[in-house]
N, C-alpha and C positions, 0 to 999 in steps of 0.2 A: 293756273297754280301762279304764284307768284313764288319767283326761286328765293326768296328769303324765310318762307315756309319750309324748307326742308334744310335752314341751319339745327342742328343739335340733331339730326336725323343718322341714327347706323347705317354702316354698310347694305346690314341685313335691310332695311325700310327703304332703300335708295334701289335696292336689287328690285324686292318686289313692285315698285313704282315704274322702272325705267328698264330692267332687266339686265343681263351682265353685260356688263361695258364692254368694250369693245378692247380697250388700255387697262391695264390695272399695273401702274407705276408707283415702287415703294421706298421713297427715302427716309432718310433717318425718322424724322419724328411727323411725318405725313404720308399716307397715300391719295394719290389722284387717282378717280375713276374718269376715264372719257369715252364720252358717249358721240360718235359723227351721228352728224345727219345732213340731208342736202346742201345747204349752203354755210355750217359751221358747224364747232366742236364743242360739246358741253364738256366744261371741265369742273367736277365737284371733289374740293378738296376734303381728307376728312382727318383731324390731329387726334392722337391721344388724349386723354384730359390729363394733369399735370400730375394729378394723383395716381394715374395708371387707368387702367379700365381698358373698356371698348374706343375704339378710336367712334367718333361725332364728324359731323356733316360740320366745318367754317366757314367754308369761303367757299362761292361759287362762279366762274367765271366762263365767256365763251371768246371766242376766236372764229374769223370768216377763214376761209381756205387760204387763203394769203397769212395765217397767222395774224392778222387784225382782228382789235376788238371790236365784239358785236355784244349786241343785246342780249342778256343773259336771257333775260324771260321771254323774248323772240326763241331763242335758242333750245329753250325748254320745250316752250312749248309746240316747238318741229320735230322736236326729239321725242316728245309723247306720243302726237302722230305720229310719227314712224311707227314708235315701240307698239301702238296697240293696232297700227297694221298690220306688222308681221303676225299678231298673237291668233 
């Protein structure tokens, strides 16, 4: 699965795919879901549409254990593998 395929997804769709995030941060107009994996953390940013409504995934990022940049695609794959192993 490519990270770009999650753009536009609701938090419910993300939860259905990856389960409950380990951290949810709410800022002014954004909700950030964090899914830690063995070598990285997947960060999914959901923004409210301008006209209102349910927040949708607008951006996906990944960080290594030292908070440096990581591959979102590799981190998503790792997070999916870990979540499926836990189920």
